[in-house]
N, C-alpha and C positions, 0 to 999 in steps of 0.2 A: 858240274855245279857252278864252278867259277866262270865258265863260259856263259852259262845262263844268267848269272848275276851281272856279268859285264854287259851282256846284251840288254838286260833290263835297265841298267844304269844309262846305257847309251840311248835307249828309247825314251827314258825320262828326260834326259838332257835335250833330246830332239824336241820333245813335246813342249818343254818349258821355253826353249829358244824360239820356236815358231808360233806359240800361242800367246806370247807376251804382248805383241802389238795389239791383238784383238781385245785383250783385257786391260789395255792401258787406262781406260776409264770405264768404270762400272757404275751405272746409275743406281742409287739406292732409294731412300725416301725422298722423292722430289716434291718441291713446293712451287707454287706460282703466286706471286703477289699481284693482286688487283689494287691499284693505287686509289681506289674510291669505294664507296659503299655498294651494296647489292643493287642490281637492276640496271646498271649503266653499261657502257661499251667495254670498259676495261674488265669488268666482272664477267661479261659475256665472253670476252676473249679468253680469259683464264679458264673458265668452266667448260666451255665447248672444246677448246684445244686440249685441255687436261683430260677430259673424258675420252677424246679420240685417241690421244697418245696411249691411254690404257687399253681401250677397246682393240686397238691394232697391235697390242703387246710390244709396243716400242719401249715402254717403261714397265717394270715388273709389278708395280703397285699403283693404286689410285693416286693421282696428283692432289695434294692438299692445297686448297685455295685459301689464301689469307687476304682479307680485305683490310687495307691499310690506307685510310683516307687522310686528307689534310694537305693544304697548300697546293691544290690542283695537281697532285702527283709529286710534289716536292718533298713531302714527308717520306714517302717510299724511296724516292731517289737518294735522299740523304742517308736513310737507314741502310740501303744497300752499299753505298760508298763507304760509310763509316764502320759498319758492323758486319757486313757480309761480303767484303771485297774479294775473298778467295773461295767463296762458297761454290761448289761445283754442282750442286743439286737444286739450284734456284734459278727460275726465270721470272721475268717481270713483264706484265702487259704494258704495251706502249702504243702510241698512235701519233698522228699529226699534232695532236694537242701537246704531246711531250716535247716534240721538236720546236713547236711554237714557243713554249715557255723557256726552253733552253736558249732559243734565238733572242728572246727579249730579256734575258737575265732574270727571269722570275724565280728561278731556283738559286737562292743566294750562294755565291761561290762555286756554282756547279758549271760544268761544261760537258759536251757530248763525249769527250775522250775519257771520261772517268768510268764509263761502262763499255761493254762490248755488245754491238748490235747484231742480233742473231738472224732473224728472218721475218718476212711478212706472211700474213695468211689471207690477204685480200684487201680490197679497198671498200670503204663504207661511205657512200655519198651523203652529203648533208641534206637536211630537210628543214623546212620552216612550217610549224603547225600551230593550230589554235585549239581551244577546248571544243567539245562536240556541240555545245549550245551557243557558240560565238556567232554573231551575225555576219562575220567576215567569211567569205567563201572563195577568195582568190588572193594571190600574192599582191596583185595590183591594188585591190581594195585595202589590204593591210597597209601598204606604203602610202596610199592616198590619205588614209586616216592619220598617218604620221605627219604627212606634209601639212595637213590642215591643223593638227594639234599634236606636236611632238611629244607632249607629256601624257597623251592618252593611251599610249602603248608601251608597256615594259616587257622586254624579252627575258626569258630565263634560259640559262644554259649550264652545262656541266663543266665549264672551264672558267678560269679566272678572267677578270677584265683584261682585254687585249689578247685573250686566248683564242683557240681555233673556233669555238662556238660563237664567240663574239666577232671574230674577223669575218666569218661567213655572212653574218648579218650586214656588216659594213660593206662588204663586196657587193652583196645584192642591193643594198640601199643606194650605193653610188650608181649601179647599173639602172636603178629605177628613177634616177634623176634627183636624188637627195644629195646635195653638196655638203651640207653641214652635218656630217655623220656623227660628230661629237654630241649632237642634240638627242641622239637615239638612246633611250634608257635600256640598260642591260644589267641584270642581276645575276651574279655568279653563285653557283651551288656546287657541292661536292659530288659530281656525277650526274648523268642524264636522268637517272631514276628519280632523284630528289627534285630535279628541275621540273619534270613532268608532274610530280606530286604538287608542286607549288602552282602550276598551271591549272590543275584540276581543282585546287582549293580556291581559285579565283584571286590569288595574290599577284599574278601577272597575267598579261593578255596574250602572250605568244611564246613559242618555244623554238629554240635553235638547237639542233642535235644531229644525230646520224640515223640513217634508215634502220639499222639493226636495233637501236634502242627505242625507236619510235614505233616500229612495226607491230609489236604486241599490243600497245595501247591503241593503235589504229584498228587492229583486228577486233578488239573488244568494244570498239565504238566510243572510247573515252575521248579521243582527239580526232581532229580533221587535219590531214597533211595537205597544206596548201600547195607546196611545190617541193620537188626534189632537185638538187643542184647538180644535175648531170647533163651531159651533152644530149643524150636521147633518153626516152623512157626506159626504165629498167625492165628486163624480161621477167616473165613468170607471173603466175596467178597472185593477185593482191598487190603487185607492183606496177604492172603495165597500165593500170588505170590512174596512176598518180601523175599529174601533169608536171612537166619540167618548168623551171623558171623561164628558160629561153622561149618556150612556146607561148608564154604569157607576155612576151615582149621585154623580159628582163634578162639580159645576157650575163648570167652569173653561174659559174661552175665551181663546186667545192668538193673535192674527194679527200676523205680521211683514211689514210692507210692504217691498217692494224697489224701489229706484230709484237716482237719481244726483244728485250735486251737482257743481258746477264751481267754478273759482277765483273769489274774491270780486270781482276787478276784471277779469273777462274781457270786459266791455263788452256793451252791449245787443244788438248785432248777433249776436255769438257766442252769447249767452245765448238769444236767440230762436231761433237756428238749432238749437241742441242740444235745447231744450225741444220744439220742433216735430219734430225728428228722432226723438226717443225716443217721442213721441206717435204718429208714423207707424208705428214698429215695433209699438207696443202695439195699434194699430188693424188691423194686417195679418193676413191669413190665416195667414202663416207663424208669427207669434207666437202666434196662437190655438192652433195645433198644439203649439207648445212648452209653452204653459201647460197644456194638457190632459195632455200627456205627463208633466209634472213636478209636477202638483198645485197650480199657481198659480191663485188665484182672482181675479176681476175687482177692480181698484182703479185708477181712472183719475184721476190728479192731475197737473197740469203748470202751469208758470209761477207766477203770483201765487197761484193756488188751492193749489198744492203748498206754497208758502212759508208760507201761513196754516195749512195742515194741520200742517206741521212745528212751527210755533210752539206750536200747541195741544198737540201730543203731548209736546213738551219740558215744558210746564207741567203736564200731567196726570201724566207720569212722575215729575216732581219731587215732586208731592203724594203719589203712591203710595209712593215711596221713603221719604218722611218717615213715612208711616203704619206701615211695617213696620220702621222703625228703621235703614235703610241710609243715609239722608240726614238730617242734623240740620236 
C-alpha cells in the first residue's frame, strides 16, 4: 500500500512538473475593444477575428466585443494604459490609423511603448468613394472638381484631421497635381461607418476609407468606389472591377494594416499566447476566406517582428506628416 501511495505521489509530482508550462497562461473570458462605433474597420477586425478565434476553438468562450469610441482611438488607448495595463484577456483592434495618431502625438501623453503589439491579420487598401447618385465617376473628375473649386468637395473619413484617412486623400491629391493640399476640406468622424452615413446623407461629397469598410456599401449600391489605392487591381469577385488610382494616372498607394495590441504589462505568457492565437487565425483557411470576401491582402507580422514594423511605421509617418505640414 505504501509503495502504491509513493508511486501515486511520484506520478502526481511528475504531472505537475511537466504540465505547468502548458498552463502558464489560461485564457478565460476574453474581450476585444473596437476603438470606434459599429460598422467601421476596427469593429470589423474585432468581430471577425473574435468569431474565428472561437470557431477554431483557440479560445474556449465567445470573444466579447466592446465598442469604445472617442478621440480617434485615443479614448480606448488611454483606457487600456490607465485601467487595464495588466489585463491578460484583452486585445484591442488597431491599424495604420493608430500608428498615425501616435506618430503625430494625437493621443495626449501616449507613445507606442505603453502597449504590446501582437500581430497583424492583413492589409486593407484605401479607397475613395462618392454616393451612388454623384455625377462624379472617376478619381480624376473628383480632383478636377477640387482644382476648379476647392470648397465644392468635402471628404469624410473615420480618422482625425491628419489621420490615416486624411493622409490618403492628401497623398492622392498631390499625385493628381494639387499642390495646396491644405485647401482640401476634410471632416473627421468616429469610424468609417459614421463617415459613410454622412456621405449618404449628403453632408459631404466624398469618402476616404478602406476597402473592408466600403465593400458592403458598394455591394448594396449605396456608394461608388472611384479608386482603390493599390499597386494593382485587387483579386476576387467584386474587387477586380474597381480601378486603381494608378491606372487613372494618379500614382497614389495607401495600405492600411489591421491587427491588434494588448496591455503593456500583460506578461510574456499572455503576450505569446495572443500573438500565436492571432497568427493561427491568420494562417487558417477560415481567415483566408474572410480575407478574400472583404478585400484584405496578405500581411503577416507577429511578436517582435510586428513590434519593429510598428516602430518603423511611426517614424515614417512622423516624417511624412512634417513634410506636408501637419506635424512640426
